[in-house]
GUPANU-94544 format. One record per residue: residue in one letter; x, z, y of N, C-alpha, C in turn. Coordinates in steps of 0.2 Angstrom, whole numbers, plus 5000, padded with zeros to 4 digits. Layout:
REM residues N
AXZYXZYXZY...
END
This chain:
REM residues 89
M522351545355521951485355521251505351F521351535345520751555341520751635342S520151665341520051735341520251755334N520451825334520551845327520051845322Q519351845324518851835320518851765317T518951715321518951645319519551635314K520051665315520651655311520551695304S520151745304520051785298519551745294R519051715297518551675294518851615291L519351575295519651515292520051535286C520451595286520851615280520351625274F519851655275519451675269519051615266I518951565271518651505268519151465264S519751465267520351435264520451465257V520351535257520451565250519951545245A519351535247518851515243519051445240V519251395244519451335242520051335237L520551375239521151375235520951405228L520551455228520351485221519951435217L519551395220519151345216519651295213G520151275218520651235215521051265209S521251325210521651365205521151365198A520551375199520151375193520051305190Y520051255194520051185191520651175188C521251195190521851185187521951225180L521651285180521551315173521151285168L520651255170520251205166520651145164W521051125168521451065167521951085162V522251145162522751165157522451165150L521851195150521451205143521351125140S521051085145520851025143521450975141S521950975145522550935143522950965137A522951035136523251055130522851035124S522251035124521851025118521850945116L521850905122521950835121522650815119A523150845121523850825119524050855113C523750895110523950935104524150885098A523750835097523850785092524450745094A524550725100525050675102525750715102C525750775104526350815105526450865100N526050865095526150915089526150985092C525650995097525551065100526251085103D526751045105527351065107527451035114Y527351075120527351055126527951075130A528151035134528751045138528751015145L529051045150529051015157529450955157F529950945153530350885153530250845147A529650845144529550805138529550725139E529650695134529650615135529050585137Q528450615134527850585135527450625141V527150595145526850625151526350665149R525950655144525450695141525650765139C526250765137526550835134526750875140R526850845146527050885152526450915156Q525850885155525250905159525050975159P525051005153524851085153525351125158Y525951105158526451145162526351135169I526251075171526151055178525551085180A524951085176524351115178524451185179A524751215175524851295175525251315181A525751275183526151285189525751275195L525351225195524951215201524451275202S524151295196523651345197523951415199V524551425197524951485199525051485207A525351425209525451415216524851425220L524351395218523751405222523451475222L523551505217523351575216523751625221F524451605221524851645226524751625233A524551565235524351545241523751585244S523251595239522651625240522751695242I523151725238523351795239523651805246F524151765248524451765254523951755260L523451705259522951705264522451755264T522351795259521851845259522251905263L522851915262523151965266523251955273L523351895275523351865282522651875285G522151855281521451865284521251935285R521451985280521352055281521652075287K522252055289522652075295522252055301Y522051995301521651975307520952005307S520652025302520052055302520152135305A520652165303520852235305520952235313Q521352175315521452175322520852165326H520352125323519752115327519352175327R519352215322518952275322519252325326A519952325327520252375332520152355339G519852295340519752275347520252225350D520752205346521252155349521052085348A520752055353520451995352520951935354
END
């Protein structure tokens, strides 16, 4: 349906978006950790009673998931790019 060049470009555009999302989540980790420090006594847990005490872990997990997805799409995009350069359209 799509050529390998188009697939490669879509992968790399998606990687850029995922990396921006991952960076945003890292900023969310820092922000939520500093805001929740007083309410949670700087003790954060995924299953904490207060939602505010859960946010740093949720943001960190989301950031890592987006980072792994971007690594996967980078490898996939490189595969399509190599196929395009080899002449397999």
